[in-house]
N, C-alpha and C positions, 0 to 999 in steps of 0.2 A: 304126410310127407316122408320122403326117405330122409335119413340121417345122413350127415356129412361124414366122409371118411377121410383119413390122414395118409400121407404119404408124398412121394416126389416124383417128378419126372423132369426130362430135358427137352427142350424145344429148340436146341441148337441147330438140328438138320431139317426141322419142318418148314414147310412152305403153306403160304395161304391159310394160316392159322388165326383164328379171331378169339380172344379171350375177354370176356366181359366181367370185369372185376367187381361190379356193383351187384350183380346177380349172386355172386359168391357171397359177399358181404351181406346182402339182404337174406341170403338163406341161413348165414351164421346167425344173424338176428332172430330170426323165426325160431332155430333151435333154441337159442339162449332164452327167449320167451316161454316155450314151451317147457323147458327145464325149470324156469322159476315159477310157473304156474303149478308144475307137479310138486315142488316144495313148498310154496307159500299159499296155495289156493287160489281162487279166481283173482285176476288182476283188474283194477279199476279202469275208469275211461281215461285218466290223466296221469300215466306214469311218466317220469322224466318231462314234465311239463315245461313248454316254454311260454314266452311272455304273451302269446295270444291264447293259450289253452283255457285260462280261467275267464277271459275276457267278457264272452257273451253269456256264458252259462253260469257265471256267478259273480264276478266282479260288477258287472253292469246291473245286476239284480241288486246288490248292496249299493251302488252309487245311484241307483234310481230312488231307492228309499233315503239314504243317507246322503243328501246333496252336498259337495263340497262348498265350504265357505272359505272364500280366499283373504288372506290378510297380507297384502304386499308390504314389503319393507320400505320401497321408495318407488318413486314413477318411472325409474329409467331403467334400460337394459344396457348392460356394458359387456355383452358377450364377445362380440366380434368387432374387427376393424371398421365395420360400417358405422358403429356407433360412437358414443352413447346414443341411444334413442329415446325419446320422450314417449312413453306409452299411456299417459293420462289422458282421460276423456274419451276412451275407446279408439285412441290412435292406434296404429300398427307401426312396428319398427321397419327399418330398411329390408329386413329379411322377410318381412310379413307377417312376424308373430304378434299377437295381441298381449295385453296384459293378463288376461287369464292364462293362456298358454305358457307365458315367461313364468308366472308364479307357480303353475303347476310344475314346470321343469325345475324351478328352484328348490320345491319341496322334495321332488322325486330325486334330485342330486344329493340331498341330504340322506335320503334313505338309503341310496345305493352306496354311498360313502361308509355308513354304518354297518352295511351288509358286508362291504369288502373288509372292514376292520375285524369282524368276527370270523369271516371265512380265511382271511390271510392268517389270522392267530390260528385258527384250527389246523390249517395246512402245516404250518411252521411246527406246531406241537405234535401233530400227527406223524409227520415225517421224522421228527426226532425220537419219538417213542418207539416207531417201528425199527429205527436203526439200532435203538438200544435193545428192545425186547422181542423183535423180531414180526414178521408179517402174521404169522399164526397165532400171536398172543391172544387168548380170547378176551372179549368184552365181558366185564363181570360189573352189574350194577347193583346186585342185591337180588332180593325174591321177586325177580321179574322176568317174564316171558317176552313180554312187549317191551324191548330195549330201546328201540328207535322210532318213536311214534311219528316225529316230524320227518326224518327221512324216508320212513315207509309211506308215509301220505303222499310225499312229493314226488318220489322217484320210483316207488315199487320195491326197492331194496330192503333186505332184512339183515345187515351185516352182523355176523358173529364173531369176526376176528379184527384186529386193527388193519390188517391189510384189506378187509373188504371194505373198509371205510373210506378208501381212496376213491371209490367210484362216485359216491355222493359228493365227494369234494370236487372231483372233475366236473360235475354236473353243475354245481354252484358256480365254480370259476367260468365255464363256458357261457352260463345265461347271463352272468355279470357283465361278460365282455359284450354281448349283444344289448344288454340294456345300457351300458356306458355309451354306445354308438348313437343312441337316441338322442344324447344330450347335445351333440354336435349342431352347429348353427345350420339351419335349412333342413333339419330332420323332423322329428314329431312337432306339430303345433297345436294339437287339441288337448286341452286341459283335462278332459274326461280321460283320455288315453294315458297321459301321464300319471293320473290318479290309478288306473288300473294296472300300470307298470310298476307303480310304487307299492300297490297291494302284492304284487307278484314278487318284488323284491323282498317285501316283509316275509313273505314265506320261505324265500331262500335264506333270509338271515336266521330263522329258527333252525335251518337245516345246518348251516355253518357253526351255529352256537352248540347245537346238539353233538355234532361229531367233536368239537373241541372238548367239551365237557365228559363225554363218554370215553374219549381217549386218555385224559389226565386222570379221571377217577378209576378207570381199570388199571392203568400203567403204575399210578403212584400210590394206589392203596389208599384213596380218599375214602371217607365215610359213603357206604353203599345204602341208600334208602334207609339211613340210620334215624331214628327219631330222637336217640340218646346220643348224638353227637355231641363232644366235649364243649364246655362253655370257655371261651377265650377272653384275656383280659384285652380292653380296647381303652384308648385315652392316652394323651399325651403324660398324664401323671401316672400313668402304669409303668413307664419306662424308668429303670434303675439308672440314674445319672453318673454312678461311681464306676460303671462298667464301660468299656468301649462299646460303641453302638453302630451297627450297620442298618441302614435304611434302605429298603428295596421299594422302587415306585414303578406302577405300571399295572400289565394285566397277563403277562405270560411268564408262568412260574418256572418254566423248565431250568432256565439258569439257576435260580435260586435253590433248586433242589440239591445241587451240587455244593453249594456254599453250606447248606444244612449238613449234608453228609460229611463234608469235611470237619465241620464243628463237632460232630458226634464221634467221628473217627479219632479225634485228637483232644476229646475230653474237655471241650470248650464251651459247651452249653450253659454251664453255670458261671463261666468267667466273663462272658460277653453277652451283650444283648443283640437280638435280631427283631426287627419290627418291620412292617409292611404298610403301606399306603395304597389305597384303591384296590383293585381285585387281586393282584399279586398277594396282598396282606391275607385276603381269606384263603386263597390256594395254599399259601405256605403254612397256613395253620391247619389245613386238611392233610398235609403230606404224611404219609406213613401212620395214619392216625390208628390204624389196628395195631401197631407196635407200640404205641405210646398215647395212653389215655390222658395225659396231662401236657399238652403241648407248650414248649417253652417259647415259639415264636409269638409276638404280640401284634396288635393293630394299633398303629397310631391313631387312624382315622380316615375320613373320606378324603376325595380331592380337595375340600375346602381347607384342609390342614396342610396342604403341600408346601406353601410359601410359609407358612407358620412354622413348621417343623425345621425348615432349613434355616430361618433366621433366629430361632432359638439357640442355634450353635450346637445342639446335642448330637447330630449324626457325626461320626468320625469318617465314613464312607458312605455314599450314596450309589446305589446300584440301579439302573433304569434299564427297562425292556421295552415295551410297546404299549401305545395307547395312553391317553390322559396323563402324560408326563408334561408339565409347564415348559414352555418355550425359553424361560429364564433359569431353568434349574441350574444349568453350568455358571451363568454369570452370578447369580446370587451366591452359589456355592464358592465360587473362586473368592469372593470377598471374605469369607469366612474359613479358608484353607480347607476345604472339604472336598477331597478328591471325588470324581465322579467317574464311574465306570459303566460304559455303555456295553450291554450285553446282547443286543438285537439289532441286526442290520436297518431295521425300520427307523431307529432313531440313533444317529452317531454324533451328532451336534459339532461336526467338525474336528473332532478329536483325532489324534494320531492312532493308528492301528497299531497295537502291539501284542495281536493274536499269536505271532511267531516269536516273540521274545521271551526271554527268561524270566520268571516269576521275580526273582530277587533283584534283578536289573530294573524291573519295572517299578517296584517298590522304590528303590534308590531314586529314579526319576520323579515320582510322585512326591516322596519325603522331601526332597530338595526343592520342589516347586517348579522344576525345570518345565514340567508340562502339568496342566490343572486337572488332568483325568486322562483316559485312553479307551479304546475300543478293545474289547476282548470276547472273541466270539468262539473260543475254545472253552467249553463248559468245564472240562477237567481242571485247565488252568485258573479258570474263574473262581471255582471252589477253593482253591488254595490261595490265590491272590487276595481276596477280599477279607477274609479273617486275618490273614498276616498283615494286610495294610491297616486294618482297623487297630490292631493291637500297637502298631508302630505310631500311627497318627494321634492316638488318645493322649498319651502323656504329652506329647508335643503341644497338642491343642490345649488341654487342660492347664498347662503352665502359662500359656499365654491367655487365658480366660476369655477365649473367643467366643463373641455372641453379638447379635446386631440389636439385642434389646438394650436400650438405653440406661445408663446409670442414673441415679436419682437426679443428679445435677443437670445431665443432658435432658430428662424428661422434663423438667420444670422449664428449661430454656425453650423447648420445643412448644409446649403448651402456651407460653407467653408470646411466642411468634404468631399465633393464630389472629387474623385479622376479621374472622368472622364473614368473609366473602361468599361463603355458600357454594363454591365451585365444586369441593368434594362431595357434598350432598347430591348436587346435579349429575355427578358423573358416576355416583354410586348405584349399580344396579338394583340394590336393596333400600335405596333412599334412606340410607342411616342418618340418624341426626348428629352428625359428625360435630359440626360448629358449636351446638348447643352442650354437647358432651365435654368438648374442649373447654369451653367457657366456665362450666361446673368444675372442671378439674383445677382451672387456673385459681379458682377461689377455694380449693382444697377439697372440694367433693368428687371422688374417683369412682364412685359406684356407677356413674352413668356410662364412662368410658368402659369400664369392666363389662356392663351388660351388653356392649356392642361385640364383644369376642365370640359369642355363640352364633350371632346374626351375621357376622363378617363372613365372607366366602373366600377371602384371601385373594381377591383379583388385583388389587393395588391400583385400580383406576383412580382412586383418590389422590394417591401420590404423583399420579401422572399430570393432574392439573393443578397441583398446589403451588401457587406462585411463591411461596415461603419455603418451598422445599422441606416441608415437615414429613419426616417418615411415619405416616399416620398409622400403618398397620403395626409398625414396631412400638409406637406410643400405645395403642389398644393393647397390645399383648402386655407391655410393661403394666399397665394398670391391672391387668387380668391375672397377673403370676400367682397370686393365691388360688384362684378359680382353676388355673391350669395345673397346679399342683396336685389338686384334689379331683382332677378330671379322670375317673376310673369307672369303667363300666365292664358289662359282661355281654358277649353276644356267642350265640351258639354257632359252632363251626359248621360249614355247609354241608347237608345232610345228602345232598344229591336228588334224585327223583323220588316221586311217590311209586311205592312199590305196587304190584298188581294186586295183592291181597288187600291193601289199603282202598284202592279203586273200587275193588268189589264191595268192600265193606260200606264205604261212604257213598258211593254212586247213587243209590237209591235215595238217600237223604238229599243229595243237591238235586237231583232230577225232580223229586216230589216237592223240594222246598223247604223241608223240615230243617236242614242246614240252610240258613237264609241265603248263604252265597259264598263265593270265593273272593277275597279281597287280596289282590296282588300289588304291594307297594314297593316298587322298584325305583331305579334310576339314580340320578346324579343329586350333587348337593346344592344346586342353585335354588334354596328355598327362598320365598319372598320374605319369611319372617323368622327365620332361625330354624335350628335343627329340631327343636322340641316339638314341632308342629307334627311330624311323622310319628314320633312316639304317642301324642294324644290323639291322632287318627287311629292307629293300631290298637290302642287301649280301649277305644270306644267300640270297634268292631269286635274285639276279642270278648269283652264282657257281655256281648249280645250273642255269642256263639256263632259268629261267622268264622270261616276258615281263613286264617292269614297265611299268605305266602310272600315271603320277601327275598330280596338278594341285594347285592352289590352295596352302594354307599349307603342307601336308605335303611338296609338292614343292619349296617353298622351303627347309624345315628339312633335308631331305635334302642339299641342297647346302652346308650350313654346316660338314659334317666332311671331314675329309681323312685319307688313309692316310700310312703311314710315309714315303712318297715325296712327301707334299704334295700329292696329287691327290684331287679330289673324285670321286664316283661319276659325275658328268656327263662327267667328262674321261676316264674309265676304259672307260665302257660307250657304245656307238653309241646313237643316238636312233631306231632303226629298229623297226618292227612285226615283231619276229622274237625267237625265243629268245635270251635274253642281251641284249636291248635295253631301254635305260631311255628311254621317250619320255614327255616331259612335254607334255601336251595343252594346257596352258595355265592359265586361271583357272577359278574355279567352274563358270561356264557351259560350259566346255570338257569338262565330265564327260559331256555328251552324246555326245562322240565315243568316250568309253570303252564306254559301253553300245552305241553305234553299230557299234563295231568288231565285238563279239560278234554282233551283228545282221546285218551284212553278211558275216559267215562263213556264215550261213544263207542269206542272199539271194544272194551272189556266188558263193562256193564250192560251196554245195550247191544252187543254183538254186531256192531256195524263193521262192514269191510273197510279196512284202513289202508289196504295197499292200492297207491296210485289213486286215491279216491277224494281229494280234498274237499270238492263242493259239497258231497255228502256229509261228511265229518263236520264241516263249518255249519252246514244247515242244521245239524243236530245241536251243536253247541249254541247257535243263536237262538233256537227256539226253545231249548231245554234245560241248558246247564247255566245257572245264574252265576255270572262272574264279571268283574269289573277291576281294571288295573289302575294304578295310581302312579304317575311319573311326576311327583309334586315338585322335584328340583331338576326336571329336564334340562340338560345343558348340552349334551353332546350330539353327533349325528347318529351314534349308536342307539340313543334313547327313542329317536324318530324311527329308526329301523325296527327296534323291538316292539314299539307301540303299533305300528303299521302292520307288522306280522300277527299280532293279536287280533287286529281289526279285520284281517281276511278271513280269521277264524270266527267272527261274530262276536268277538271280546271287546266291550267298549272301553276306552281308557279315558282318564281325566288327566289333565296336565295343570301344572301351576301356572300362574298369570305369565310367567315368562315363555309358556308354551305358544303363545300366540305368534311368536317370532319364528317359529317353524313354517309360518305362512299359511296354514290350511287347518280346517277342522272338517268333521263330517257329522252333520247334524240334520235329523229329520224333522218335517213339518208335523207336530203330533196333532194338529188340527186338521190334516189333509186326509180323510177317511180313505180315500183312494190308496193311499200308501201302506195302509194296514190291512191287508187282505193277503192271505196265503191259500194254499190247497190243503184239503184233507187227504192225506194219502190213502184212506180207505177207498175213496171212489173218486178221487179227482175234483170234486166240488169245492167253490170258493167258500171261505170261512174268515169272518172278521177276528181280529185280534187286537189286543190293547195296544197303544203306542209305547211298545217296550222291547228292547231299549231303544231311547229316543235319540241316542247319539251312538257313534262309534268312536270319535275323537273330539273332544272339547276342553275347554279351559275353566278354571274357576279362580276367583279373585281371592279367596280366603280360604283356609282349611275348614272353617265353620260351614261355609258354602258347599264345600266339596264332599263333606261326610253324607248329607242327605241326597245329594245328587248321585253319589255311588250306591247307596241303599236302594234307590229308585232302579238304578241300572241293574240290579240283580234281579228284578221281576222279569219272568219269562211267560210267553203264550201258553206253555203246556203246565204251569203250576196247577197242582190240585188245590181244593178248598183249604186244606190246612197250611199248605205252604204259601199260598196267596195272602191268607189271613196274618201268618208270621210276617211275611215281608211288608205288607201293609202297615202293620202295627210298627216295626221299626222305622219304616220311612217317615209316617206320620209323626211319630215321637221325635225323631231327630231333626225332622223339620221344625217342628215347635220349640225344640230345645235350643236349636243353633241359629235359626232365622226368625223365631218369635211368632211364626204362622204356621197353620196347617197348610199344606199344599192345596192349591185350587183344584187340581184335576185328579183327585184321589178317586173319585166316583166313577171315572173311566176304566177302572181296573176291577170293578165289582160286576160279577156275573151273577152271583147268588148270594144270599144272606149269610151263607156259610164262609164267603171270602171276607166279611168284615171282621175286624180285629175284635175279639171276644169281650174285652174289657169296656168298649163302647158300642157294642152292637145295636142296643135299642137307640142310643142317641143318634147313630149315623142313619138308621133306618128312618127315623124322624126327619132329618135333614134330606134324604134322598126323596122323601114324599114331599116336603114344603118347598125345597128348593130346585129340585129337578123333575117333579112331576111323577114319580114312579108311585106304581099302585103296590100297597102294601097290605096284607093280610094280618091284622094286629093280633087275631086270636092265636093264630100259629107262628106269627111273626117271621112271616115269608114274603118274598118279593114275588109279586104275581107279574107284573110288566114293568117295562122301564129299561133294562140293560140291552145295548145293542148287540152286545157279544154273549152268545149262548154258552152255556156250560155243558160239555161233554167230555167226561173223564176218559173216555177211549179215543177221543179224537186224535190225529196224528198231524200236527201242523208241519208244513214243509213248503218252502220256496221252489223246491225242484219239480217240474211237471213230470219229469222222467221217473220219479219215485211213487208215482200215483198208480194204483190199480184202476183199471177201466171199471165204470159205474155198471 
């Protein structure tokens, strides 16, 4: 086709002229497509995918095998003014929707909410760094050529500068608008299509996260694929209480960088403390890492510490940005004369906007108590205001000894007031034995109350139902003062993505199974039995040479525990993308690098075309890359979006018991052989595969149940015999160790005697003969007949008929 030319003309004096704009626009798009193919190579079938693009050719393939299991929270729908409608017993509401459709819509709404959070964060951050550094500022993520796997797979774009990241963000925003429209009453009603839309939204979420992190990693000089990123102090006990303390809460670090710059420019880094909660904490410790190998910023802890740090009275100023900020931050802070500065328009708390005011006048207003805080959207002023304010407020608050922690006398009064009604325990999401602990405390034994500190997630639901108005969280924290003072750990700063070189080196081990799998521990701190669970899970898999990727609140909590030698897991294990490595990618948006690592195995190691080609990449990871995610403390809508984004790429995820409140699981019938057939891409023939992975999204009741479940989820159809033997060994040993029994279906994964765990091969061959009727040649110790799955090392399993060669 001919290329478009540029120029101008006038139509002022022309008559009977018809101008067809669509043809010009269409021609422009064709030129852009040709240019893109010249630069990037061939384009896959689904660049700039919309919500229907993956529906038939991938999402329905997944949903046919992994059938949605619905867990409604109640029988009613309260969406529109026709309702509320009773949807129990297969009834339909006034609009015509049934319980399945409504439940699918409820889950989908949570996924798009989480996607919107990450995309909005990314848009805000991207525009800010472009304003500061310019559109042409290059993306720099370390030793990588594949910079944006999620962006490239979903859009076909391969941005190289900050300005080129705008197009993927515009794509996500447009598709989010289309998705949100389907929530409207009288729109989509089919549960299966809401599930497909949720999967699509999950793919968008990983695009939004990826843009967010590559923008901040490039602009703020965060660690770039650095396995030696520095260790950061974490814990309430790591804070020096003798210094003024600034606490930053949220997920968008842009404003905090100005505070840190002001502190450095005015030699304040050793005169005051700055610490963070949630993902802003991780990102402030990554800031200017190349210039400073010993970051002075500290991490208080995860979301579960938010109310606790406020009530401790330690902060002299609190700065909030966006996401995971408690709705009572302002009211709780007001009680303790802690000024709150809102630095992002997404959370403004009804505070007066002082963006245009003079810094010194604002400090006078806050110091006098005339206002409890303010909105400050000018980052230059924010950087000056917060450190100055902390230095003013610290001596005032110290003189008054402000804290919500009870005195010894108040503590005694509170514990004596308890009448053991049990309402607090019923309200507690963790079902903590609060009445029993208070009863022991009344008798002088405080260790039971102290033990609740780690398990308490700081939601204060117990206080809301207490008829005696006991401030239960404060009472727990009072009993745990010694433990809190010693609460110090180390966590590695977020290292960013896995480099191309690491992928090339480790890809073979992952595909062949000699590295048993990637375990990704992500998500919020809504754990069922305390923070130590994620540490124990991580430790078990690291000892077995799995590759551990972590992020967000879970990554923080893993660093809170030490072995008998006083070392954390981050000190014991390297931060490399390899078996036995513990790599913290960073904050929530860094989760895109975990999914991106699996995608890069397909693109870099296996040379699959990543450009606009989601189904093929996802098909590869589902069949060949052993990986499983864990959101043990899943709490937010963002966790639902992150997990669903992994699911569309064929990566299963396990949730803690609270995860059922998301209202959906994706679980296959491992006994239905018709679900476990794929094509052999060599000739298009059908081939049987083992029931692995047997779920994409499910919940576990205990961490002991979750561990063998995750080990099993790393088994893949294409494992070679050595890899299958290693994976079976770990799965069977872990099941015996934590559940007390060997798994009943281990034999379904055996294709040949070489698949069996080496240490138990003869014993298991005997059981295959006696229990399952397999024929064994005992002279050669070989399987003669029995397996339904044939072993063929050259087989190429795929779910996509279009990838098959003709026979």
